C-alpha positions as CSV (number, residue, x, y, z in Angstrom):
1,M,94.8,219.4,170.9
2,K,95.2,216.3,172.6
3,G,92.4,214.8,170.8
4,V,94.4,215.5,167.7
5,E,97.3,214.2,168.9
6,T,95.7,211.1,170.2
7,S,93.9,210.2,166.8
8,M,97.6,211.1,165.3
9,K,98.7,208.5,167.4
10,K,96.1,206.0,166.6
11,I,96.9,206.6,162.7
12,L,100.4,205.9,163.2
13,L,99.9,202.8,164.8
14,V,97.5,201.6,161.9
15,L,99.9,202.5,159.5
16,L,102.4,200.9,161.3
17,L,100.9,197.6,162.1
18,L,99.6,197.9,158.2
19,V,103.3,198.3,157.0
20,S,104.9,195.1,159.0
21,S,102.2,193.1,158.1
22,C,103.3,193.2,154.4
23,K,105.1,190.5,152.9
24,T,108.1,191.3,150.6
25,E,108.0,188.7,147.7
26,F,110.8,188.4,145.5
27,P,110.9,186.6,142.2
28,T,111.9,183.0,142.2
29,E,115.5,182.4,140.8
30,I,115.4,181.1,137.4
31,S,117.1,177.9,137.7
32,T,119.7,177.4,135.6
33,F,121.3,173.9,133.8
34,N,124.3,172.8,131.8
35,V,124.3,172.4,127.8
36,E,126.4,169.6,126.7
37,V,127.4,169.4,122.9
38,Q,128.4,166.5,121.5
39,L,129.9,166.8,118.3
40,V,129.1,163.9,115.8
41,R,131.7,163.3,112.9
42,P,130.4,163.0,109.6
43,Q,130.0,159.4,108.2
44,A,132.4,160.5,105.2
45,F,135.2,161.7,107.6
46,P,135.2,159.2,110.7
47,N,138.4,160.3,111.7
48,L,137.8,163.6,111.5
49,N,139.5,165.9,114.4
50,I,136.6,167.1,116.5
51,A,139.0,168.2,119.5
52,N,139.4,172.1,120.5
53,A,136.4,172.8,117.8
54,I,135.0,176.2,118.7
55,V,131.1,176.1,120.0
56,R,128.7,179.1,120.2
57,L,125.4,179.2,121.9
58,R,123.3,182.1,120.9
59,S,120.3,183.1,122.6
60,L,117.3,184.2,120.6
61,E,115.9,185.9,123.5
62,T,119.0,188.2,124.8
63,G,121.2,187.9,121.7
64,K,124.0,186.7,124.2
65,I,126.7,184.6,122.5
66,D,128.8,181.7,124.7
67,T,131.8,180.1,123.5
68,S,133.2,176.9,125.1
69,F,135.8,174.7,123.3
70,T,135.6,170.8,122.7
71,D,137.7,168.3,125.4
72,S,139.4,165.5,123.0
73,L,136.4,163.9,122.2
74,G,134.3,166.4,120.6
75,L,132.0,167.4,124.2
76,A,131.8,171.1,124.8
77,I,130.1,172.0,127.9
78,F,128.2,175.3,128.5
79,Y,127.7,176.1,132.4
80,D,124.9,177.8,133.9
81,V,122.5,178.6,131.1
82,R,119.1,180.0,131.7
83,P,115.9,178.3,129.6
84,G,115.1,179.6,126.1
85,R,115.7,179.7,122.6
86,Y,119.3,179.0,121.4
87,D,121.5,178.8,118.1
88,I,123.9,176.5,118.2
89,R,126.9,176.7,115.5
90,T,130.6,175.1,115.5
91,R,133.4,174.4,113.1
92,A,135.4,171.9,113.6
93,S,138.3,170.9,110.9
94,N,136.7,172.6,108.0
95,R,133.4,171.1,108.9
96,N,130.3,173.2,110.4
97,G,127.5,172.3,111.9
98,V,124.4,174.2,112.7
99,L,121.1,173.7,115.3
100,L,118.7,176.8,114.7
101,D,116.4,177.9,117.2
102,T,116.9,175.2,119.8
103,L,114.3,175.0,122.7
104,M,116.1,174.3,126.0
105,R,113.9,174.2,129.2
106,R,115.3,172.0,131.7
107,A,118.4,169.8,131.9
108,E,116.7,166.9,130.6
109,E,116.6,169.1,127.0
110,A,120.5,170.0,127.1
111,K,122.4,167.0,125.9
112,I,122.7,168.1,122.1
113,R,124.3,165.5,119.4
114,L,125.6,168.1,116.7
115,Q,125.8,166.5,113.5
116,L,128.6,168.0,111.4
117,L,128.5,168.4,107.7
């Protein structure tokens, strides 16, 4: 009986050593970035009001839609955007702008000029 207890203790010790030596690895965080969408007035309408225009950013992977409004210069900013493919749509003073299937993987690709039609 004493030999069984000694064997069990050895097995438990080995298991404890194995478990304590295992590393738990967590997935690395996905880095996010800000997306800047600058509206560009049509040449035929140089005085078109582009302030307070609604801009929608839709993820093609998740379907999630984020909304922002432009400032007085026509700039909309989306914060903490994950890398991926997006559709961008806007409407300003009865003019539309659309940019479909845009790949953004890092901040350098996230400065968008969106021409209004």
